[in-house]
N, C-alpha and C positions, 0 to 999 in steps of 0.2 A: 277536297270536298268536305264540308262541315255538316255533321249530322246534329239534330237537335233533340233535346229531351222533351218530355211531355209538357213541362212548364216553360219551354222556350230557352233553356240554358244548356249549353253544350257540356259534354264531359271530355276533359283533357286527360289522356292516358299516357303514362310513361313507364316503360319496362326497363329494369336495370338488372342484368344478370351478373352474378358474382361467381368466380371460379374457385369454389371452396365452400366450407361450411360457415354459416353465421351462428355463432354461439349466442346464448341468451344474453350475455353481457354486451356483446356487439350489437344485438338487436335493440337493446335498451339505449345504448349510446347513439345509434342512428336516429331513433325516434326523438330522443332528447334534443339533439342538434337540429333536427328537422323542424321541431316546434320553435326553437329559437329563431331559425331562419324565416319561417313564414310569419311569425309574430312581428318581426322587424320589417320584413318586406311589405307586409300589409298594413304598415303604419300604425301598429298598435303600441309600439314603444319607440321613443325618439332616437335611441342609439342601440347597438347590439346588446343583447341581454347581459353577457359577461361584463361588458364595460359598465352597464347600468348598475349591476350588482356591486362592482368594485367601488363605484362612486357612492352608492348608498352605504357601504361598509366604511368607507373613508369618512363620510359625513358623521356617522355615529361615533367613530373613534376620536374625531376632533372636538366633540362636545366636551366642555369642561365639566368637572364634577359640581354637583349642587344645582340649585335652581338657575335656569337660563331664560333670558328674555328673548323670545323669537316672535317675529311678526306673524299674525294669524294666517295670512295668505301663504307665507313660506312654510309654516307648520303644516297646513293642509296639503301642500304639494309634496312635502316630505313624507307624510303619512300615506298618500296615494301611491307614491313610488315604492315605499316599503311594502305596502299591501300587495302590489303587483309582483315584486320580487319574491315575496314570501309565498304567494300562491303558485307561481311557476316552479319554485324550488320544491314545494310539496308535491306538485304534479310529477316532477321528475323522480322524486324519491318513491312515490307510489308506483310509477311505471317500473322502476327497478325491482321493487318488491314483487310485483305481479309476475314479471318474467322469471324470477327466481323461484316462485312458489306455486304458480297457477297451472303449470303444465303447458302444453302447446297453445300458444296464442296465434291464431290464424289471421286475424284482422285487427287493425286499430283504426279508429275513426277520430279525426280532429275536426271540430265544428267551430267556425267563427260566426257568432250570432247571439242575439239576446237569449234565445232558447234553442234546444236541439230540434224543435219542429219549425223554427223560422230562421234557418241559417242564411248567411251571406256567402260563406265559403264552406265547402265540404271536402275534406281530404281523406280518402279511403286508402289505407296502406295494406296491401295483401302480402303476407309473409310466407316464405317457403317452409316446407316441412323438414323434419329431421330424419326422413326415411332413407338415409343413405350414409355411408361412412366415407369421409374425405377429410383433408386437413382443414383446421380452423384458420380463419383469416383474422388479422388484427383489426382493431377499431380504426386505426389511422388509415390503413389501406382502404377499408370500406367507406369511411367518410370521404376520402379523396375521390373514390369512384362515384359515390352517390352525388356529391355536390358538383363535380365536374360535369355530370350529365344533367342534373336539374338546372343549374345556372346556365349551362350552355344551351339548353332547350328554349330558354326564355318563355316559359309557359304562361307568364303573366301579361304578355304583350297583347293578348286579345280580350282581356277582362278589365273593367274599370277599377280605379283605385277605391279603397275604402276610406271615405273622407271623415268618418266619425269613429269613435272608439266603441268597441263591443267586447264580448266575452269569448274565452276559449273553453270549449267543453270537450271532454275526452271520454271515449268509450272503447272497450276492448272486448274481443270475442274469444272466449275460451271454453273449457269444459263446464258443463252444468254442475259437475260435482265440486267445483272450486268453492272453498269456504272462504268468504271475504269478511267475516265478522269483525276482524281487527283492522280492516282497511276502510278508507273513505269511499266505499263502493256500494252501489245498489244494483241488484239484478234487474235486467230489462228483457224478460223472455219474449215479449211481443214486439220488440223494437224492430223497425225496418229503416234502412238508410233513407233519409228524406229526399224528396224530389226537387225541392226548391234550392235556389242559390247556384253558385258556380261550383262545378264538380271537378275535382282533380283526383285521379286514381294513380297510385304508385304501386307497380307490381315488382316485388323483389324476388328474384329467382336465383337459385344457386345449385351447384353440382356440375361435375364434368360432362354429364350427358346433355347439358343445355348448350354446349359450345361447339363451334366449328374448330377442328384441330388446327386450322390455318389462321385463326385469329391472331393478330399481332398484339404485342404488349402495349400498354399505355406508354406513349413517348414521354420521357422526362422533359420538363420545361425548365428554362433558365430562371424565369421569374416566379415569384410566389403567386399562387392562385388564391386571391383574397375574396372571400364571400362574406355577406352580411350575416352576423349572428354566431359565427364560429371562428375559431382561430385560423389565421392565415395558413394555408397548406402549400408546401413547396414539394412538387412532385419529384424533384431531383433527389429528395431524401428517401424516396420510396424504392429506389433502385435495388434490385435483388442480384445475387451472384449470377454470373453468366451460366446459361443452361437451365435456369428455372423460370417458370411463368409467373408474372405478377399476379398475386392472389386476387386483387381487386380488378382484374381485367374486365373491361366492358365492351359491348359491341361498338365498333368504331363508327358506325353510321346509323341512321334512322332518326326521323323527326318525331315530335310528339304526335300522338294520334287523337282524333276526336271521334266519339262514337256514342251510341245510345246505351251501350253496356257499361255498367259500373265496373265489372270485372268478371272473369270466369268464376272466381271463388265466391262471388256474391250469391250464386245459386245455392250455396251451402247454408243459407239462412234458414232453410226448412229442416235442417238436421236437428234431431232430438238430442244429440250428444253435446251440442254447443249452444251458447247463447251470449247475448251482449250484457256487459256490466258497465254502468256509468259511474264515473267519478263524481262525488258530491262536491268536489272543489271546482270552481270556475274562476279562471284568471281574467280579471278585467284589465283592459289596456290602460296605458298611462301616457299622458302627453305633457311635456314640460312647457307650460305656457309662459314661464318666466324667462325662457331663453330663446333667442332668435336663431341659435345654431342647432335647434332640436329637430330640424327637418331631416327625414331619412336621406341617406346618401346612396343613390342608386348607381350601379356600375354601368 
């Protein structure tokens, strides 16, 4: 059964538990790779980000010294690609800085749309607290668990494709005492998650108390698990010594859920201790119009 939001768009919710602690570095890594994934899957870049960045770097290195004659159309395309790569790189750098300096970040919002009040896609990520002591998980373990679940859920199957380019906007929710004077951020004390667009909620939870002791480990797979936007992941490389539980173990069952609720944590928006901060950087999508091979490659 599918529930509907006020504006007629459903919320697709996915909960991913991790058996261990997500450090600030791991959280930043997860969000960075998640942005790469959605930006490619929603047809905002022609190839996965890391490949596009390598191509852009190679093109710059191959330019001979001195004045070079370049066709205007090719120069425009090169500038657009460079701007897209530069904007996303700056977003990733700012996310890293926020997680290292802002204190607890409870929610992150990625919006695809011309503005934050007229979104096409809304991705709300609810992050777990640090209120327990347990072993820290590695980025590789967590990335494998996250994308095995996200890609396996096929949560884009019920939403239409984005046929035109748009912008990526980023907001983070953290302490009101956070000083962001040296970062490309502006406080948004009255911001609320917009109702328009297609809504996706990702709930990340961690800690031993969230798990059934009888949960099995993720089974190692013979083939690499290849997803768009991040490096191929081979789960056979994640095997741990016998007798230990895989730190990125996730629930072996459960489909994506649709509901009217953004998430349980969304109720904290009325808290006087936290508020939203919006990045002043917005990454505009890039489409390689000069290449016929620039179509996204879906699995």
